[in-house]
N, C-alpha and C positions, 0 to 999 in steps of 0.2 A: 722321442717320447718313451718314458720307461714303461715296460710291460707290466700290466696289472697282475698281482699274484693270483694264482689259480685257486687259492683257498686251501685251508688246512684240512687234514682228515677229520671226520666227525668224531666227537667225544660223547661219552655216556650222559653228560650233562646237557647236551643239545636236545631241544624238544622238537624242532623242525629242521630237517636236513634236505638240501637239494643237491643231487649228484647228476650233473649233466655233461654230455660229451659222447664222442663216438667210441671211446675205449670201454667196451662193455665189461671186460675182465676187471678193470680198475673199479668200476662201479660195484661189481659183485664183491671184490675184495674189501672195499671200504664198508660195505653193508655187513659182511661177515665179521669184520673187526669191531664194528659198532655193536653187533649182537653179542659178541663175546664180552665186550666191556659192560654192556647192560646186564648180562647174566652174572658177572662178578658183583655188580651193585645191587641187583634185585633178586637174584636166584633165577628160577625158571622164568622164561620170557615167551609169551604167546606171539607168534609171527602170523600176521594177517596180510594177505597179498591181494592187490587189485590191479586190473588192467585199465589204464586211463581211458581207453576207447570204449569200455564196456560198463562203466560205472558212473555215478554222479558224485558231485562234490558233497552233497548231503550224506550219502552213504558212507563216504570215507571219513568225514568229520564226525558223524555219529559214532562210527567205530572207535575213533580216537577217544571220544568222551565217555563211552560206555564202559562198564566194569568188565574185566576179562573173566571168562568162564573157566579157562584152563589154568590161568595164573594171575597174579596181581598186577603184572606189567605187560604192556603190549608194544610190539614193534610193527607199525602199520606201513607197508611198502606199496607204493603205487608206481608201476612201470608205464612207460609212454605217457608220462605226466604232462607233457606239453599238449596232449590232446584233451586233458581234463582242465588244466589251469588256463582258461581263456579269459577274454575281457569280461564276460558276464559272471564268471565264477571267482575271479581274483578278489573281489571284495569279501567273499565268504572266507577265503583263506587268510586274508589280511586280518579279519576279526578274530579268527582262530589263533593266529600267531600272536595277537595282542594278549590273549589269555589262553595259552595252550594247556592241555591236560597235564597234570603232574604224574599221571600213571601211564603215559604213552609217549612214544617218539614216532613222529611222522616223517617218512623218507619218500621224497618225490624224485623219481629217476627218469631220465629221458635223454634223447640225443641232443636236444636243444633246450634253451631256457631264455625267455624274453624278460629283459630287465624292466623294472617298474617300482611303484611304491611298495609292492609286496616284499621286495628285497630288503628294505629297511626294517620292516617288521620281523622278517626272518632273522636278520643279522643280530637283532636284540636277544633272540632266544635260541639261535642255532647257527647254521653255517650254510653257505652256498659254495660248492666245490666243483671246479671243472675237472672232467675226466677225459681229457683229449689225448691224442696220440703223443707219447712222451718223446723227449729228446734222447740222444744216445747217452749223454752224461747221466740223465735221470734213470735210464734203463740200466746202466752199469751199477748205480747205487742200489737200485731195486733188486738186481740180481744178487748182490752181496747180502742184503738183508733176507731176501726170500729163501736163499739156499739154506740158511741156518734156521729160520723161524718155521718154514713149512716142510723142509726136506731133511733136516738134521745133518747137513753137510756144510762145508765151506768151499768157496770157489776161488781159484787163483785169479789174480787180476788179468793176466794174459788170457786165461781161459774165458773170462767174462767178455773181454774185448772181442775175441774171436767168435764167440757165440752171437754177439750183437752184429758183427760183420756178416756172419752167415745168414742170420734170420731176420735182421732188422729189429725194430723196437716194439713189435706186437707182443704184448705181455702174455697173452694166452699161449701163443706159440713158444715163447721163451720158457714159460713155466712148465709146459709139457716136456720140452727137451731137458729142462733142469731136473725134473723128476726122474727121467730115465738115466741121466748122468749120475745123479745121487745114488740111485739104486745100484748102478754098476760100481761106483766107488765104494759103497758099503760092502758089496760082495768081495771086494779085493782087499779090504782092510778091516781088522777088528777094532782099530782105534777110531778116532774122529775121521770120518771119510772126507777126502779132499778131491774136488773136481779139478783135474789138471788140463792144461792146454792139449796135451797128447790125447786125452780122452775125447775132447771136443773134435779134434782132427779125425779120430777113428770112428766116432759114433754119430756125428752130425754131418749132413751132406755139404756140398761145396758152397762157396760164398754166393751171395745173390748176384754179384757181377759175373762170376764165372758161369753160373747156371744161365744167366741171361744171355751171355754171348753165344753159348752153345746152341741156343734156340734162335737167337737173332741172326746168326750167321746162316742158318738154314732158311729162315724166312726171306733173307735177302737173295737167295738163289732163285726165288720165284717158284719153287716147287712145294706145293702144299703137302704132297706125300712125304717128302723128306722132313719138312718142318713138323708134321704130325708125328712121324716116327721118332724124332728127337724129343718131342714133348713127352711121349709115352716112355721113352728110355729114362728121361730125368725123373719122371714120376715113379717108375719101378725101381730105380736105383737109390731112392731116398726113403728113410724110415718115416719121415714126417710128410704131411700133405704139402705138395709143391704147387697146387693150383694158383695160390696167391702170387708166389714169385714168377710163375709162368705168365700170368696175366700182366704183371708188372713189366715183364720183358717185352710183351707185345706193345703195350702202351708206350713204354720208354722208347722203343725203336721208332714207332710212328711219330712221336714228338720230335726226335732227332731228325728224321727224314723231312718233316714239315719245316723245321727251322733251317735245315741245310738247303733245301730246295728254294725257299724264299730268299735266303742269303745269296746263293749262287746266282739266281736270276737278277738280284740287285747288284751283282758284281762286287760283293764283299770279298776281301782277301780270304782264300781257302784256309790258310794257316790260322788266321784269327777265328774263323768259324770252328775249325777243328778244336782249338784250345777251349773255346766257350762251351763246346759240346763234350769235352773230355774224350776226344777220339784220337787214337794214335795207331800207327802201323797199319796192318791189314784191315782193322775196323774202319779207319778213316777212309781208305780207298773204297771199301765195299759200300759204305753208307753214301759217300759222295757219288759213286757211280749210279747207285739206285736213285738218289735224289735227282740227278740230272735226267734220268730216264722218266721219272714220275712227273717232274715239273711242279711248280708251287701249288697250282690248283688241285691237281690229283693227290699230291702229298697231304694237303690240308684236308681233303675229303677222307682220306685213309685215316688220318689222325682222329677226325670226328667220329668215324665209324668205330675205332677202337675204344674211344672214350664212352660212346653209347653202349657198346658191348660190355665194358667193364661195369658201368652203372647198372645195366640190366642184370648182370650176374649177381651183383650185390643186393638186388631187389628181389631175387628169387625167380627171375625169368629164365627158366631152363637151367640145366646143370652147367657148372663152370667148364667141365671137360668138353661138352658139346660146343660151348661158346668159343673155347680156344681153337677147336678144330675149324669152326666157321671162320675165325679170324685168319687162320692159315690160308684158307681159300680166298679170303678178301685180299690178302697180300699178293697171292698168285695172280688174281684178276687185275689188280692195280698195276703190277709190274709188267704184265704181258699185254696190257691194253694198247691199242694202236697209239703211236705218239701224236 
C-alpha cells in the first residue's frame, strides 16, 4: 500500500493549519515560515499563543474571530492541541473551519492528531501536515536548503552525509551543528562560506555507531564503573549533547541481547543471527557471550528495563545523566546475577 503524503508546508492563504508529530523543531520551523509569509501578505502580525491543556475551545475561537489590538491580522497558535480538540469540542472547530475568519490563521500543534470529519473541513481551507521524524534522504535535502536559507552557507554533499551519519536525523541537533559549522566556515573565507567534509570530521563528534560501541563494549563487561566512566568520557569529548546517542546505545544493546538470547535458546544458526543483528568480529563474540550468560528471560527483562528508562527520561522523570548511570548498574546486576 502506498504511503500517504505527510502534507505540504502551510501557506499564507491557509486559514486553519494542523501540525502534528514528534518532530518539535519541524513544527516550529513550519510555524516560523508561515508567520514570515503572513507578514509579507499583511504587514505586522499579532501572534497569540494558547496551551491546549489550559484553555477552552471558545477562548481560542473567540480570539480568532475578534479584531486584533496590535495589528490587523492574527496568528493564533495552540500547543498540545490534542488535549483541546476532543470529541465534545470537534463540532465547534468544524463549524469554525466552515467559515474561518479572514483576519486570522489558526495553527493547531501537537504530538498526535485523531482523524475525523474535522479533517475534511480543514482541508477545504487549510492543511494538515505531519511533522514526524524524517528519513535520511529528507534530512539531507533539508540540510542543503537550511544551510543557505538560515545560515548563509552551502554544504558539500559528502559533508551532509557525514553529518547525518554522526548525528542521525534529529533536525534540532542537525541545525545546531550546522550553525556552528557555518560560523567556522565564514571565519575562514570572505567568499560564500562552504561547509566541507573535513570541517565535519574536525568539529563534530564520532558517528553514532562508533560512540555506541565504545559504551556498549564497556556495558558488556558487567562493570558499571567502567561503563559510567566511558559515558562521561564521551560526553566530555563532544561539543554537542550526547545524552540521546548514549541512551540509544543502551537500548540498542539491550535489544540485540534480547534477540540474540532468544535465538540462541531456539537453536537458530549463530551466523544468521549475527547477520540479522549486524554484528561482526569482536562485537559478535561479546554480544553472544553475554546473551548466553543472560538467557532469554533475563535478557528480555533487561530490554524492558531500558525501554522504560528511555521513556521515563523523555517524560522528564529525572535527568538523563542519572538514568544512564542507573542503566549501567542494571547491566551489571543482570550480567552478574546467578545463572
